[in-house]
C-alpha positions, 0 to 999 in steps of 0.5 A: 115521413111526416112534414112539420106542417101536418096536423094529423097523420093516419097510421094505416093497418096495412104494411108497405108490402100490402099485408093487413097488420095483425093483431086485429085490435092493434089500433085500439091497443095503440090508442089505449096505451096513449090514453095518459097523453091527454090535455086534461087526463081524467082521474078516478073511476073509469078513467082508463076506458077512454082514448087520448083526443090526439090518438084515435082509432078509426076505420077508413074505407074498411082499413083500421087506422089510428089518427094521430094529431100533431098536438101530441108532439107539442104536448110530449115529443116522446109520446109522438116519437113512440107512436111514429116509431111503432108505425115505422118499426111495424112497416105501416103506411103513414099518410098525412090527411085531415079527419073530416066530420061526418056530414049532417044527417038529413 
């Protein structure tokens, strides 16, 4: 369950029973499907090659994840429901968290 104040949720590629979710590219597929949900959706050549800034695939501690920003819900609640429904139906672990920037090199 996601609290109303969460700014980001992490959908982890691990089921509630502890199994790794398959296929291995699930995070990229989910993020790719959500590409049209973008505040300034790009048009033209190559527009299909990016991700929404609100649904981003990543790896955290060796686990594939999709970081979903609450701004997606404000933009299109049906899109939010689709992503959260995917996580629920796939029995994936969902965690409220905050994605921190990488520390500066040096």
